[in-house]
C-alpha positions, -999 to +999 in steps of 0.1 A: +718-185-216+687-168-215+652-176-207+643-174-244+671-203-250+656-225-221+619-219-234+629-228-272+651-257-263+623-270-245+599-267-273+622-283-297+628-312-276+591-317-274+584-313-311+579-344-331+599-329-361+630-318-340+631-337-309+668-338-296+682-334-332+670-298-329+669-292-292+704-300-281+724-281-311+701-251-304+707-250-269+745-254-271+745-227-299+729-202-276+751-207-245+735-236-226+764-259-211+767-293-226+756-311-195+728-287-187+717-289-224+719-329-225+701-334-192+673-307-199+666-317-235+668-355-228+644-352-198+619-331-217+621-356-248+616-387-226+583-372-213+572-376-250+564-415-245+537-409-214+523-379-232+517-400-267+501-430-247+479-402-227+469-389-262+462-422-277+440-434-247+420-401-248+417-372-272+425-398-301+396-418-297+374-384-300+395-370-328+392-404-347+357-399-355+364-371-378+376-382-416+405-358-422+420-367-387+413-405-392+429-402-429+460-384-414+462-407-384+461-437-405+486-425-429+511-419-399+502-452-384+511-472-416+544-453-417+551-459-380+543-495-382+567-501-413+595-484-397+591-500-363+580-536-369+611-550-385+633-541-354+605-550-329+601-585-345+638-589-347+650-575-312+619-569-290+620-538-267+658-535-275+646-529-309+625-502-298+653-486-279+679-489-309+650-473-332+647-443-308+683-441-304+691-434-339+690-396-342+678-393-378+643-378-391+613-402-384+630-421-358+628-408-322+605-409-291+572-402-310+574-429-338+590-454-314+560-449-289+535-447-317+549-480-331+550-499-298+513-489-293+503-500-328+521-534-321+505-538-288+536-536-268+534-531-228+534-495-220+559-497-190+584-516-211+581-494-240+586-462-217+619-478-204+629-486-240+621-453-254+637-435-223+670-455-228+669-446-267+664-410-259+694-411-235+716-428-261+702-403-288+711-375-263+747-385-261+751-388-298+736-356-307+753-337-279+788-352-292+781-346-327+769-312-317+800-300-299+824-315-324+805-297-350+806-264-333+843-267-325+848-275-361+830-244-372+847-221-347+879-228-368+862-207-395+846-182-377+865-158-355+845-143-326 
């Protein structure tokens, strides 16, 4: 494991496109021990929720004055609202947790936090739900990654 691996795993865990789906497999493929990869990437991905709330309560208000940002943000908001609303209406904060826990594209800490903000949910409860969802997603991604690496090692001789 190198500093390069640590840095890029962290960057991937914090990016909205990859989150844990990219960070944990990258870390494992580059020599990170499974427990270390899980703990490191999951902890960084949990930090997304407070960062998103901080952004929405500060910089977002300034950026929203500019038309290109407003159009992009409103489009993202509509998509997030449609993705999260059904689960929140049905299951409340457990719905937020379940939404974040599914390690698929357009689900995760960013969309879950943004959706909760749009729906006016409590920040603290949202943080707990998002953190729990991220932990579940981290376990799922870790297991799938290890099984995938083991399956590939059958075909690839080192």
